[in-house]
Structure formats: C-alpha cells, structure tokens
A tleap script that builds the chain and sets N, CA, C and O, in Angstrom:
source leaprc.protein.ff14SB
mol = sequence {
  NMET ALA ASN ILE ALA LYS LEU GLU PHE PRO
  ALA LEU ASN ILE THR GLY ASP ASN ASN MET
  SER TRP THR ALA HIE VAL LYS ARG HIE LEU
  LYS SER MET GLY VAL LEU ASN THR ILE THR
  VAL GLY ASN ASN CYS GLU ASP GLN ASP LYS
  ALA LYS ALA ASP VAL PHE LEU HIE LYS TYR
  ILE ASP GLU MET LEU GLN PHE GLU TYR SER
  ASN CYS GLU ASP PRO CYS ILE LEU TRP GLU
  ASP LEU LYS SER ARG PHE ASP HIE GLN ARG
  GLU VAL LEU LEU PRO THR ALA ILE ASP GLU
  TRP ASN ASN LEU ARG PHE GLN ASP PHE LYS
  CLYS
}
set mol.1.N position { -9.271 11.816 14.370 }
set mol.1.CA position { -10.655 12.072 13.706 }
set mol.1.C position { -10.616 11.369 12.635 }
set mol.1.O position { -9.644 11.431 11.882 }
set mol.2.N position { -11.658 10.596 12.398 }
set mol.2.CA position { -12.078 9.997 11.504 }
set mol.2.C position { -12.521 10.471 9.921 }
set mol.2.O position { -13.233 11.439 9.652 }
set mol.3.N position { -11.952 9.597 9.029 }
set mol.3.CA position { -12.285 10.433 7.364 }
set mol.3.C position { -14.018 10.400 7.048 }
set mol.3.O position { -14.815 9.479 6.868 }
set mol.4.N position { -14.141 11.945 7.084 }
set mol.4.CA position { -15.547 11.751 7.022 }
set mol.4.C position { -16.041 11.492 5.797 }
set mol.4.O position { -17.169 11.005 5.724 }
set mol.5.N position { -15.284 11.773 4.598 }
set mol.5.CA position { -15.818 11.446 3.464 }
set mol.5.C position { -15.765 9.516 2.993 }
set mol.5.O position { -14.930 8.662 3.290 }
set mol.6.N position { -16.805 9.441 2.326 }
set mol.6.CA position { -16.655 7.896 1.922 }
set mol.6.C position { -15.493 7.014 1.490 }
set mol.6.O position { -15.274 7.651 0.459 }
set mol.7.N position { -14.688 6.170 1.466 }
set mol.7.CA position { -13.575 6.039 0.933 }
set mol.7.C position { -13.672 4.920 -0.002 }
set mol.7.O position { -14.175 3.855 0.357 }
set mol.8.N position { -13.252 5.088 -1.091 }
set mol.8.CA position { -13.704 3.978 -2.189 }
set mol.8.C position { -12.975 2.409 -2.054 }
set mol.8.O position { -13.284 1.425 -2.725 }
set mol.9.N position { -12.190 2.464 -1.260 }
set mol.9.CA position { -11.519 0.887 -0.676 }
set mol.9.C position { -10.695 1.136 0.477 }
set mol.9.O position { -10.235 2.238 0.773 }
set mol.10.N position { -10.520 0.009 1.147 }
set mol.10.CA position { -10.237 0.040 2.662 }
set mol.10.C position { -8.653 1.149 2.754 }
set mol.10.O position { -7.794 0.979 1.889 }
set mol.11.N position { -8.531 1.762 3.387 }
set mol.11.CA position { -7.158 2.155 3.841 }
set mol.11.C position { -6.300 1.273 4.335 }
set mol.11.O position { -6.598 0.248 4.949 }
set mol.12.N position { -4.771 1.828 3.961 }
set mol.12.CA position { -3.715 0.768 4.488 }
set mol.12.C position { -3.881 0.460 6.359 }
set mol.12.O position { -3.846 1.339 7.220 }
set mol.13.N position { -4.026 -0.740 6.544 }
set mol.13.CA position { -4.157 -0.533 8.140 }
set mol.13.C position { -2.304 -0.551 8.736 }
set mol.13.O position { -1.187 -0.729 8.250 }
set mol.14.N position { -2.821 -0.298 9.830 }
set mol.14.CA position { -1.229 0.338 10.739 }
set mol.14.C position { -0.242 -1.016 10.307 }
set mol.14.O position { 0.781 -0.854 9.641 }
set mol.15.N position { -0.660 -2.255 10.742 }
set mol.15.CA position { -0.152 -3.390 10.331 }
set mol.15.C position { 0.559 -4.253 8.949 }
set mol.15.O position { 1.338 -5.195 8.797 }
set mol.16.N position { -0.178 -3.365 8.128 }
set mol.16.CA position { -0.027 -3.862 6.559 }
set mol.16.C position { -0.393 -4.818 5.950 }
set mol.16.O position { -0.128 -5.171 4.800 }
set mol.17.N position { -1.102 -5.327 6.815 }
set mol.17.CA position { -2.021 -6.987 5.834 }
set mol.17.C position { -2.581 -6.558 4.972 }
set mol.17.O position { -2.457 -7.274 3.978 }
set mol.18.N position { -3.241 -5.612 4.798 }
set mol.18.CA position { -3.833 -5.645 3.236 }
set mol.18.C position { -3.158 -4.692 2.361 }
set mol.18.O position { -3.866 -4.075 1.565 }
set mol.19.N position { -1.507 -4.405 2.388 }
set mol.19.CA position { -0.354 -3.931 1.793 }
set mol.19.C position { -1.218 -4.266 0.173 }
set mol.19.O position { -1.883 -3.482 -0.505 }
set mol.20.N position { -0.896 -5.700 -0.075 }
set mol.20.CA position { -0.883 -6.077 -1.306 }
set mol.20.C position { -2.219 -5.176 -2.381 }
set mol.20.O position { -2.063 -4.312 -3.244 }
set mol.21.N position { -3.572 -5.881 -1.820 }
set mol.21.CA position { -4.468 -4.869 -2.245 }
set mol.21.C position { -4.699 -3.266 -2.298 }
set mol.21.O position { -4.936 -2.452 -3.191 }
set mol.22.N position { -4.498 -3.218 -0.806 }
set mol.22.CA position { -4.228 -1.456 -1.423 }
set mol.22.C position { -2.815 -1.002 -2.054 }
set mol.22.O position { -2.771 0.129 -2.538 }
set mol.23.N position { -1.818 -1.695 -2.079 }
set mol.23.CA position { -1.065 -1.249 -3.339 }
set mol.23.C position { -1.771 -0.914 -4.796 }
set mol.23.O position { -1.707 0.057 -5.551 }
set mol.24.N position { -2.396 -2.035 -4.832 }
set mol.24.CA position { -3.222 -2.179 -6.247 }
set mol.24.C position { -4.635 -1.195 -6.688 }
set mol.24.O position { -5.112 -0.925 -7.790 }
set mol.25.N position { -4.954 -0.893 -5.580 }
set mol.25.CA position { -6.054 -0.225 -5.726 }
set mol.25.C position { -5.272 1.130 -6.004 }
set mol.25.O position { -5.264 1.636 -7.126 }
set mol.26.N position { -4.667 1.643 -5.000 }
set mol.26.CA position { -3.409 3.193 -5.431 }
set mol.26.C position { -2.899 3.208 -6.557 }
set mol.26.O position { -2.623 4.361 -6.887 }
set mol.27.N position { -2.594 2.318 -7.449 }
set mol.27.CA position { -2.139 2.459 -8.143 }
set mol.27.C position { -3.201 2.687 -9.366 }
set mol.27.O position { -3.229 3.591 -10.201 }
set mol.28.N position { -3.902 1.772 -9.223 }
set mol.28.CA position { -5.590 2.174 -10.136 }
set mol.28.C position { -5.946 3.466 -10.703 }
set mol.28.O position { -6.167 3.906 -11.831 }
set mol.29.N position { -5.914 4.099 -9.023 }
set mol.29.CA position { -6.557 5.270 -8.852 }
set mol.29.C position { -5.985 6.493 -9.321 }
set mol.29.O position { -6.557 7.365 -9.976 }
set mol.30.N position { -4.288 6.463 -8.750 }
set mol.30.CA position { -3.594 7.520 -9.519 }
set mol.30.C position { -3.813 7.485 -11.038 }
set mol.30.O position { -4.066 8.402 -11.820 }
set mol.31.N position { -3.641 6.144 -11.238 }
set mol.31.CA position { -3.158 6.510 -13.208 }
set mol.31.C position { -4.534 7.239 -13.265 }
set mol.31.O position { -4.613 8.336 -13.818 }
set mol.32.N position { -5.746 6.572 -12.634 }
set mol.32.CA position { -6.689 7.300 -14.049 }
set mol.32.C position { -6.945 8.856 -13.411 }
set mol.32.O position { -7.606 9.735 -13.964 }
set mol.33.N position { -6.398 8.942 -12.386 }
set mol.33.CA position { -6.168 10.665 -12.205 }
set mol.33.C position { -5.019 11.265 -12.735 }
set mol.33.O position { -4.824 12.477 -12.645 }
set mol.34.N position { -4.150 10.390 -13.351 }
set mol.34.CA position { -3.000 11.167 -14.069 }
set mol.34.C position { -1.588 11.410 -13.871 }
set mol.34.O position { -0.731 11.986 -14.541 }
set mol.35.N position { -1.590 10.530 -12.245 }
set mol.35.CA position { -0.652 11.291 -11.763 }
set mol.35.C position { 0.075 10.135 -11.137 }
set mol.35.O position { 0.634 10.268 -10.048 }
set mol.36.N position { 0.078 8.840 -11.899 }
set mol.36.CA position { 0.486 7.735 -11.246 }
set mol.36.C position { 2.108 7.683 -11.460 }
set mol.36.O position { 2.778 6.710 -11.111 }
set mol.37.N position { 2.680 8.906 -12.104 }
set mol.37.CA position { 4.698 8.861 -12.076 }
set mol.37.C position { 4.967 9.737 -11.112 }
set mol.37.O position { 6.086 10.248 -11.074 }
set mol.38.N position { 4.065 10.038 -10.239 }
set mol.38.CA position { 4.490 10.968 -9.043 }
set mol.38.C position { 5.291 10.324 -7.888 }
set mol.38.O position { 6.026 10.946 -7.120 }
set mol.39.N position { 5.007 8.754 -7.865 }
set mol.39.CA position { 5.057 7.750 -7.217 }
set mol.39.C position { 6.525 7.021 -7.681 }
set mol.39.O position { 7.007 6.174 -6.929 }
set mol.40.N position { 7.052 7.296 -8.648 }
set mol.40.CA position { 8.314 6.840 -9.200 }
set mol.40.C position { 9.282 7.265 -9.159 }
set mol.40.O position { 9.089 8.422 -9.532 }
set mol.41.N position { 10.838 7.099 -8.846 }
set mol.41.CA position { 11.518 7.684 -8.215 }
set mol.41.C position { 12.288 8.747 -9.881 }
set mol.41.O position { 12.374 8.617 -11.102 }
set mol.42.N position { 12.662 9.716 -8.800 }
set mol.42.CA position { 13.079 10.361 -10.400 }
set mol.42.C position { 12.325 11.095 -10.818 }
set mol.42.O position { 12.817 11.491 -11.875 }
set mol.43.N position { 11.329 11.593 -10.654 }
set mol.43.CA position { 10.138 12.057 -11.424 }
set mol.43.C position { 10.153 13.626 -11.431 }
set mol.43.O position { 10.401 14.241 -10.394 }
set mol.44.N position { 9.899 14.229 -12.547 }
set mol.44.CA position { 10.005 15.693 -12.925 }
set mol.44.C position { 8.142 15.792 -13.132 }
set mol.44.O position { 7.519 15.846 -14.192 }
set mol.45.N position { 7.642 15.790 -11.812 }
set mol.45.CA position { 6.467 16.403 -12.102 }
set mol.45.C position { 5.788 17.430 -11.579 }
set mol.45.O position { 6.247 17.888 -10.533 }
set mol.46.N position { 4.926 17.865 -11.972 }
set mol.46.CA position { 4.440 19.763 -11.373 }
set mol.46.C position { 4.190 19.546 -9.981 }
set mol.46.O position { 3.760 18.483 -9.534 }
set mol.47.N position { 4.430 20.443 -9.375 }
set mol.47.CA position { 4.113 20.363 -7.751 }
set mol.47.C position { 2.437 20.296 -7.474 }
set mol.47.O position { 2.037 19.851 -6.399 }
set mol.48.N position { 1.348 20.833 -8.657 }
set mol.48.CA position { 0.203 20.755 -8.468 }
set mol.48.C position { -0.270 18.748 -8.704 }
set mol.48.O position { -1.269 18.278 -8.160 }
set mol.49.N position { 0.349 18.196 -9.276 }
set mol.49.CA position { 0.459 16.656 -9.596 }
set mol.49.C position { 0.808 16.139 -8.247 }
set mol.49.O position { -0.048 15.486 -7.652 }
set mol.50.N position { 2.174 16.393 -7.594 }
set mol.50.CA position { 2.441 15.941 -6.258 }
set mol.50.C position { 1.788 16.103 -5.146 }
set mol.50.O position { 1.966 15.299 -4.231 }
set mol.51.N position { 0.887 17.197 -5.005 }
set mol.51.CA position { 0.246 17.740 -4.277 }
set mol.51.C position { -0.932 16.751 -4.242 }
set mol.51.O position { -1.127 16.049 -3.250 }
set mol.52.N position { -1.732 16.702 -5.360 }
set mol.52.CA position { -3.044 15.618 -5.489 }
set mol.52.C position { -2.597 14.323 -5.160 }
set mol.52.O position { -3.488 13.538 -4.837 }
set mol.53.N position { -0.915 13.714 -5.162 }
set mol.53.CA position { -0.815 12.280 -5.142 }
set mol.53.C position { -0.795 12.182 -3.512 }
set mol.53.O position { -1.334 11.283 -2.867 }
set mol.54.N position { -0.166 13.134 -3.050 }
set mol.54.CA position { -0.095 13.379 -1.725 }
set mol.54.C position { -1.345 12.987 -1.132 }
set mol.54.O position { -1.500 11.887 -0.601 }
set mol.55.N position { -2.238 13.866 -1.211 }
set mol.55.CA position { -3.472 14.429 -0.555 }
set mol.55.C position { -4.475 13.013 -0.553 }
set mol.55.O position { -5.238 12.637 0.338 }
set mol.56.N position { -4.159 12.331 -1.983 }
set mol.56.CA position { -4.777 11.320 -2.161 }
set mol.56.C position { -4.211 9.752 -0.960 }
set mol.56.O position { -4.866 9.052 -0.187 }
set mol.57.N position { -2.953 9.755 -1.291 }
set mol.57.CA position { -2.102 8.899 -0.259 }
set mol.57.C position { -2.338 9.054 1.023 }
set mol.57.O position { -2.620 8.003 1.598 }
set mol.58.N position { -2.319 10.045 1.699 }
set mol.58.CA position { -2.571 10.650 2.992 }
set mol.58.C position { -4.141 10.167 3.113 }
set mol.58.O position { -4.318 9.582 4.182 }
set mol.59.N position { -5.300 10.253 2.325 }
set mol.59.CA position { -6.397 10.005 2.556 }
set mol.59.C position { -6.774 8.499 3.051 }
set mol.59.O position { -7.679 8.218 3.837 }
set mol.60.N position { -5.770 7.488 2.341 }
set mol.60.CA position { -5.830 6.179 2.319 }
set mol.60.C position { -5.038 5.525 3.181 }
set mol.60.O position { -4.890 4.309 3.059 }
set mol.61.N position { -4.480 6.157 4.070 }
set mol.61.CA position { -3.730 5.115 5.489 }
set mol.61.C position { -4.287 5.233 6.549 }
set mol.61.O position { -5.024 6.215 6.632 }
set mol.62.N position { -4.206 4.504 7.526 }
set mol.62.CA position { -4.377 4.817 8.773 }
set mol.62.C position { -4.034 5.740 9.436 }
set mol.62.O position { -2.944 6.103 8.994 }
set mol.63.N position { -4.444 6.580 10.571 }
set mol.63.CA position { -5.026 7.512 11.090 }
set mol.63.C position { -3.574 7.625 12.111 }
set mol.63.O position { -3.413 8.515 12.946 }
set mol.64.N position { -3.062 7.048 11.964 }
set mol.64.CA position { -1.661 6.677 12.921 }
set mol.64.C position { -0.656 7.004 12.661 }
set mol.64.O position { 0.164 7.670 13.295 }
set mol.65.N position { -0.607 6.232 10.977 }
set mol.65.CA position { 0.362 6.261 9.610 }
set mol.65.C position { 0.336 7.720 9.016 }
set mol.65.O position { 1.277 8.387 8.584 }
set mol.66.N position { -1.161 8.068 9.126 }
set mol.66.CA position { -1.173 9.942 8.300 }
set mol.66.C position { -0.274 10.533 9.458 }
set mol.66.O position { 0.683 11.187 9.044 }
set mol.67.N position { -0.430 10.400 11.196 }
set mol.67.CA position { 0.203 11.061 12.206 }
set mol.67.C position { 1.958 11.157 11.917 }
set mol.67.O position { 2.787 12.067 11.947 }
set mol.68.N position { 1.983 9.770 11.645 }
set mol.68.CA position { 3.587 9.117 11.599 }
set mol.68.C position { 4.317 9.956 10.274 }
set mol.68.O position { 5.511 10.196 10.089 }
set mol.69.N position { 3.442 10.210 9.657 }
set mol.69.CA position { 3.849 10.707 7.894 }
set mol.69.C position { 3.118 12.425 7.294 }
set mol.69.O position { 2.722 12.882 6.221 }
set mol.70.N position { 3.215 12.764 8.270 }
set mol.70.CA position { 2.246 14.238 8.464 }
set mol.70.C position { 3.337 14.968 7.588 }
set mol.70.O position { 2.994 15.452 6.509 }
set mol.71.N position { 4.578 15.056 8.000 }
set mol.71.CA position { 5.573 16.009 7.309 }
set mol.71.C position { 5.872 15.240 6.346 }
set mol.71.O position { 6.282 16.274 5.819 }
set mol.72.N position { 6.008 14.710 5.839 }
set mol.72.CA position { 6.420 14.060 4.242 }
set mol.72.C position { 5.712 14.541 3.083 }
set mol.72.O position { 4.765 13.829 2.749 }
set mol.73.N position { 5.945 15.655 2.324 }
set mol.73.CA position { 4.915 15.720 1.382 }
set mol.73.C position { 5.165 15.332 -0.087 }
set mol.73.O position { 4.415 15.607 -1.023 }
set mol.74.N position { 6.220 14.714 -0.152 }
set mol.74.CA position { 6.473 14.338 -1.490 }
set mol.74.C position { 5.978 12.854 -1.623 }
set mol.74.O position { 6.518 12.025 -0.890 }
set mol.75.N position { 4.814 12.370 -2.658 }
set mol.75.CA position { 4.217 10.939 -2.522 }
set mol.75.C position { 5.341 10.314 -3.052 }
set mol.75.O position { 5.303 9.168 -2.605 }
set mol.76.N position { 6.505 10.466 -3.895 }
set mol.76.CA position { 7.312 9.325 -4.007 }
set mol.76.C position { 8.103 8.798 -2.952 }
set mol.76.O position { 8.397 7.603 -2.911 }
set mol.77.N position { 8.552 9.823 -1.889 }
set mol.77.CA position { 9.253 9.263 -0.720 }
set mol.77.C position { 8.294 8.433 0.249 }
set mol.77.O position { 8.573 7.427 0.900 }
set mol.78.N position { 6.955 9.205 0.158 }
set mol.78.CA position { 5.763 8.277 0.916 }
set mol.78.C position { 5.721 7.056 0.407 }
set mol.78.O position { 6.043 6.047 1.035 }
set mol.79.N position { 5.337 7.078 -0.717 }
set mol.79.CA position { 5.783 5.605 -1.428 }
set mol.79.C position { 6.590 4.654 -1.163 }
set mol.79.O position { 6.270 3.492 -0.913 }
set mol.80.N position { 7.991 5.235 -1.216 }
set mol.80.CA position { 9.157 4.198 -0.599 }
set mol.80.C position { 8.822 3.626 0.591 }
set mol.80.O position { 8.404 2.504 0.875 }
set mol.81.N position { 9.165 4.918 1.452 }
set mol.81.CA position { 8.373 4.188 2.900 }
set mol.81.C position { 7.819 3.499 3.181 }
set mol.81.O position { 8.192 2.552 3.874 }
set mol.82.N position { 6.669 3.686 2.753 }
set mol.82.CA position { 5.314 2.436 2.920 }
set mol.82.C position { 5.865 1.333 2.370 }
set mol.82.O position { 5.432 0.311 2.901 }
set mol.83.N position { 6.548 1.169 1.627 }
set mol.83.CA position { 7.019 -0.003 0.330 }
set mol.83.C position { 8.089 -0.786 1.303 }
set mol.83.O position { 7.991 -1.972 1.615 }
set mol.84.N position { 9.113 0.097 1.712 }
set mol.84.CA position { 9.934 -0.944 2.738 }
set mol.84.C position { 9.681 -0.987 3.925 }
set mol.84.O position { 10.582 -1.402 4.654 }
set mol.85.N position { 8.522 -0.624 4.479 }
set mol.85.CA position { 8.103 -0.732 5.610 }
set mol.85.C position { 7.035 -2.131 5.623 }
set mol.85.O position { 7.010 -2.968 6.525 }
set mol.86.N position { 6.061 -2.138 4.215 }
set mol.86.CA position { 4.923 -3.391 4.344 }
set mol.86.C position { 5.516 -4.274 2.812 }
set mol.86.O position { 4.862 -5.225 2.384 }
set mol.87.N position { 6.508 -3.914 2.271 }
set mol.87.CA position { 6.033 -5.000 1.284 }
set mol.87.C position { 6.987 -5.864 1.483 }
set mol.87.O position { 7.968 -5.650 0.770 }
set mol.88.N position { 7.070 -6.723 2.153 }
set mol.88.CA position { 7.994 -8.013 3.002 }
set mol.88.C position { 6.754 -9.014 2.787 }
set mol.88.O position { 6.348 -9.529 3.828 }
set mol.89.N position { 6.186 -9.319 1.776 }
set mol.89.CA position { 5.006 -10.712 2.193 }
set mol.89.C position { 5.556 -11.819 1.659 }
set mol.89.O position { 5.186 -12.895 2.129 }
set mol.90.N position { 6.598 -11.816 0.518 }
set mol.90.CA position { 6.944 -13.204 0.500 }
set mol.90.C position { 8.243 -13.428 1.509 }
set mol.90.O position { 8.912 -14.451 1.364 }
set mol.91.N position { 8.525 -12.650 2.335 }
set mol.91.CA position { 9.047 -13.333 3.416 }
set mol.91.C position { 8.485 -14.052 4.793 }
set mol.91.O position { 8.827 -15.023 5.469 }
set mol.92.N position { 7.295 -12.918 4.853 }
set mol.92.CA position { 5.964 -13.393 5.466 }
set mol.92.C position { 5.105 -14.540 5.303 }
set mol.92.O position { 4.859 -15.339 6.206 }
set mol.93.N position { 4.660 -14.600 4.143 }
set mol.93.CA position { 3.511 -15.527 3.237 }
set mol.93.C position { 4.217 -16.675 2.685 }
set mol.93.O position { 3.729 -17.804 2.745 }
set mol.94.N position { 5.290 -16.445 2.175 }
set mol.94.CA position { 5.748 -17.970 1.681 }
set mol.94.C position { 6.034 -18.745 2.367 }
set mol.94.O position { 5.578 -19.768 1.855 }
set mol.95.N position { 6.680 -19.090 3.554 }
set mol.95.CA position { 6.842 -19.939 4.360 }
set mol.95.C position { 5.822 -20.742 5.045 }
set mol.95.O position { 5.808 -21.940 5.328 }
set mol.96.N position { 4.956 -19.787 5.247 }
set mol.96.CA position { 3.282 -20.526 5.507 }
set mol.96.C position { 2.704 -21.099 4.442 }
set mol.96.O position { 2.175 -22.204 4.560 }
set mol.97.N position { 2.724 -20.422 3.237 }
set mol.97.CA position { 1.922 -21.144 2.018 }
set mol.97.C position { 2.874 -22.142 1.883 }
set mol.97.O position { 2.169 -23.076 1.501 }
set mol.98.N position { 4.132 -22.614 1.950 }
set mol.98.CA position { 4.681 -23.756 1.727 }
set mol.98.C position { 4.314 -25.142 2.385 }
set mol.98.O position { 4.105 -26.253 1.900 }
set mol.99.N position { 4.315 -24.517 4.038 }
set mol.99.CA position { 3.785 -25.181 4.928 }
set mol.99.C position { 2.377 -25.838 4.464 }
set mol.99.O position { 2.139 -27.042 4.374 }
set mol.100.N position { 1.698 -25.002 4.254 }
set mol.100.CA position { 0.423 -25.359 3.353 }
set mol.100.C position { -0.087 -26.320 2.894 }
set mol.100.O position { -0.968 -27.129 3.185 }
set mol.101.N position { 0.903 -26.029 1.785 }
set mol.101.CA position { 0.785 -26.772 0.289 }
set mol.101.C position { 1.429 -28.140 1.055 }
set mol.101.O position { 0.644 -29.080 1.182 }
set mol.102.N position { 2.541 -28.281 1.475 }
set mol.102.CA position { 2.833 -29.584 2.281 }
set mol.102.C position { 1.621 -30.566 3.189 }
set mol.102.O position { 1.213 -31.679 2.858 }
set mol.103.N position { 1.291 -29.911 4.187 }
set mol.103.CA position { 0.139 -30.380 4.909 }
set mol.103.C position { -0.728 -31.068 3.891 }
set mol.103.O position { -1.006 -32.266 3.948 }
set mol.104.N position { -1.204 -30.112 2.809 }
set mol.104.CA position { -2.464 -30.278 1.815 }
set mol.104.C position { -2.243 -31.710 0.955 }
set mol.104.O position { -3.043 -32.591 0.643 }
set mol.105.N position { -1.139 -31.586 0.768 }
set mol.105.CA position { -0.300 -32.553 -0.054 }
set mol.105.C position { -0.218 -33.929 0.470 }
set mol.105.O position { -0.532 -34.878 -0.249 }
set mol.106.N position { 0.170 -34.085 1.632 }
set mol.106.CA position { 0.212 -35.218 2.223 }
set mol.106.C position { -1.244 -36.006 2.692 }
set mol.106.O position { -1.339 -37.194 3.000 }
set mol.107.N position { -2.247 -35.083 2.656 }
set mol.107.CA position { -3.684 -35.478 3.429 }
set mol.107.C position { -4.388 -36.394 2.433 }
set mol.107.O position { -5.105 -37.309 2.839 }
set mol.108.N position { -4.193 -36.157 1.117 }
set mol.108.CA position { -4.507 -37.571 0.426 }
set mol.108.C position { -4.340 -38.847 0.207 }
set mol.108.O position { -4.932 -39.621 -0.545 }
set mol.109.N position { -3.511 -38.984 0.910 }
set mol.109.CA position { -2.786 -40.446 0.807 }
set mol.109.C position { -3.329 -40.911 2.584 }
set mol.109.O position { -3.469 -40.248 3.612 }
set mol.110.N position { -3.514 -42.376 2.240 }
set mol.110.CA position { -4.331 -42.763 3.742 }
set mol.110.C position { -3.368 -43.340 4.655 }
set mol.110.O position { -3.695 -43.793 5.752 }
set mol.111.N position { -2.086 -43.327 4.175 }
set mol.111.CA position { -1.344 -43.913 5.212 }
set mol.111.C position { -0.042 -42.717 6.096 }
set mol.111.O position { 0.657 -43.138 7.017 }
savepdb mol mol.pdb
quit
C-alpha cells in the first residue's frame, strides 16, 4: 500500500543508499516537532512524544522496512536498528572515493 499523503522528503530506501540525506532530514523534522530526544539512548520521554516520533519514522521508511519493523514501537530502538543496518557509509564509500581521487590526480599528467 502506497503512502497517500505527500512526503516532504524521500523515504529511506530498502537498500539504504539515501541514508545520509534521510538521516539529516529526519533529525531536522524531529527537532522542529520537539521530539528529537526520543531517538537518543536512555531518554525519559513521554509516551505521546515517542508515539509521535514513531509514526513519523515509520512514515518515512520504505514499505518493506515498515513491514519488517512493524512491531517496533520505541523510536530509539528503531533508530538504532536502522543506524546499525545502514550507517556504514565510510566503509562503502571511502575506498571508492580514494580510488577516484587517485585516478583524478594522475589524469593531469601527460606521462
């Protein structure tokens, strides 16, 4: 079932390739809603704030991820699970960036 409401930013893909931009958008929106502290470990937030953040997080993830994490009601646990699953950009992108930098650096020379 597709999201009926128009999303303000793209949802997190099942592959996690837009994780960095998605994380930045989510943090900004949670901060504007006043519930950013619900995704920190060891928070003492009200149930209403947790529910608000949980609904927001579930709205902005892929449908398959929604199904997989449908039983997760704590936004902090959901945030940490998604972080451990997709936040490995340094290991993925750094070798490619170093290789591209080396190739770019040597393209300026004629030999």
